[in-house]
C-alpha positions as CSV (number, residue, x, y, z in Angstrom):
1,M,-54.2,-8.2,27.6
2,S,-57.6,-8.4,25.8
3,Q,-58.0,-8.1,22.0
4,Q,-58.4,-4.4,21.0
5,N,-61.6,-3.4,19.3
6,Y,-63.8,-0.3,18.9
7,S,-65.3,-0.6,22.4
8,N,-62.0,-0.7,24.1
9,H,-59.6,1.2,21.9
10,K,-59.5,4.4,23.9
11,R,-56.8,4.6,26.5
12,Y,-57.0,6.5,29.7
13,Y,-54.3,6.7,32.2
14,T,-56.5,6.4,35.3
15,S,-54.3,8.1,37.8
16,H,-53.6,11.0,35.4
17,H,-57.1,11.5,33.9
18,F,-59.3,10.6,36.8
19,V,-57.3,11.4,39.9
20,F,-54.4,13.8,39.3
21,Y,-56.3,16.5,37.3
22,P,-59.5,16.4,39.3
23,V,-57.7,16.6,42.6
24,L,-55.4,19.4,41.4
25,G,-58.4,21.2,39.9
26,A,-60.3,21.0,43.2
27,L,-57.3,22.1,45.2
28,L,-56.8,25.1,42.8
29,L,-60.5,26.1,43.2
30,F,-60.3,25.6,47.0
31,S,-57.1,27.6,47.3
32,L,-58.6,30.4,45.2
33,Y,-61.6,30.4,47.4
34,C,-59.5,30.6,50.6
35,C,-57.2,33.2,49.1
36,F,-60.2,35.6,48.7
37,T,-62.1,34.5,51.8
38,Y,-59.5,34.4,54.6
39,S,-57.7,37.7,54.8
40,K,-55.5,36.5,57.7
41,N,-53.7,33.8,55.7
42,R,-54.1,35.4,52.2
43,M,-50.4,35.2,51.4
44,I,-50.1,31.5,52.2
45,W,-53.2,30.7,50.1
46,A,-51.8,32.8,47.3
47,V,-48.6,30.8,47.3
48,I,-50.6,27.5,47.4
49,T,-52.7,28.8,44.5
50,A,-49.6,29.7,42.5
51,L,-48.1,26.3,43.2
52,C,-51.2,24.5,42.1
53,A,-51.4,26.5,38.9
54,A,-47.7,25.8,38.2
55,V,-48.2,22.1,38.7
56,I,-51.2,22.1,36.4
57,W,-49.3,24.1,33.8
58,L,-46.2,21.7,34.0
59,S,-48.5,18.7,33.6
60,F,-49.9,20.1,30.4
61,M,-46.4,20.8,29.2
62,L,-45.6,17.1,29.8
63,R,-48.4,16.3,27.4
64,Q,-46.4,18.2,24.7
65,H,-43.4,16.0,25.5
66,Y,-45.6,12.9,24.8
67,A,-46.6,14.4,21.4
68,L,-42.9,15.1,20.5
69,G,-42.0,11.5,21.5
70,N,-44.7,10.2,19.2
71,Q,-43.5,12.4,16.4
72,N,-40.0,11.1,16.8
73,R,-41.3,7.6,16.6
74,I,-43.2,8.4,13.4
75,V,-40.1,10.0,11.9
76,I,-38.2,6.8,12.5
77,L,-41.0,4.7,10.9
78,E,-41.1,7.1,8.0
79,M,-37.4,6.7,7.4
80,R,-37.6,2.9,7.7
81,L,-40.3,2.9,5.0
82,R,-38.3,5.3,2.8
83,Y,-35.1,3.2,3.2
84,F,-37.0,0.0,2.4
85,T,-38.7,1.6,-0.7
86,L,-35.3,2.8,-2.0
87,T,-33.2,-0.3,-1.2
88,G,-35.6,-3.2,-0.6
89,K,-33.7,-3.8,2.7
90,R,-34.7,-3.2,6.3
91,M,-33.2,-0.1,7.9
92,E,-33.0,-1.7,11.4
93,E,-29.7,-3.2,10.3
94,I,-28.0,0.3,10.2
95,E,-30.4,2.2,12.5
96,D,-28.5,1.5,15.7
97,R,-25.4,3.2,14.2
98,L,-27.4,6.5,13.8
99,S,-28.6,8.9,16.3
100,F,-32.2,10.2,16.2
101,G,-30.8,13.6,15.1
102,Q,-29.0,12.1,12.2
103,I,-32.1,10.2,11.1
104,A,-34.2,13.3,11.4
105,A,-31.7,15.3,9.4
106,L,-31.6,12.7,6.6
107,R,-35.3,13.2,6.1
108,F,-34.6,16.5,4.4
109,A,-32.6,14.8,1.6
110,P,-34.4,14.0,-1.6
111,D,-34.4,10.4,-2.7
112,E,-31.5,10.8,-5.1
113,E,-29.3,12.3,-2.3
114,F,-30.6,10.1,0.5
115,L,-28.6,6.9,0.0
116,P,-25.2,8.5,-0.8
117,L,-25.6,10.9,2.2
118,L,-26.6,8.0,4.4
119,E,-23.5,6.1,3.4
120,R,-21.4,9.2,4.0
121,T,-23.0,9.7,7.4
122,L,-22.2,6.1,8.4
123,K,-18.6,6.3,7.1
124,E,-17.8,9.8,8.4
125,K,-20.1,9.9,11.4
126,L,-21.6,13.2,10.3
127,E,-23.5,15.2,12.9
128,A,-27.1,16.3,12.1
129,D,-26.1,19.8,11.2
130,A,-23.4,18.6,8.8
131,I,-26.0,16.3,7.2
132,K,-28.4,19.2,6.7
133,R,-25.6,21.4,5.2
134,A,-24.6,18.6,2.8
135,I,-28.1,18.5,1.2
136,K,-28.2,20.2,-2.2
137,N,-31.9,20.0,-3.0
138,W,-33.7,20.5,0.4
139,K,-36.9,18.4,0.8
140,P,-39.0,20.5,3.3
141,D,-41.1,19.1,6.1
142,Y,-43.9,21.4,7.1
143,R,-45.8,18.9,9.2
144,R,-43.5,18.5,12.2
145,V,-44.1,20.8,15.1
């Protein structure tokens, strides 16, 4: 793998960006054209058009899945930094004992409640909802989608 720099930092998924969407877009346009041009097979072309539109819509929804995956990764990194700031230790030592839901729930605890609640979560295996309910002074997160 080559060293990343300004000229090569953008990433494209060739089959997705340069094959999948153009082919589906062309097929959608062609099926729309056929739907309005050929009265004999209009119903078949209408179904093909609807299927093409559904696949395009689903592929855009998959992009949202990628964004949420990235947000989850950022949440974990945020919590690692916060844990290190408060304790001077790496969180990876205890991270495997927590689910993502538990880690995400602990984010709402202010610094003074975070460590005791984390210890309690590890000891009692609290679920995410129980962690959120145990927080006395809620620390809101308005940035996550």
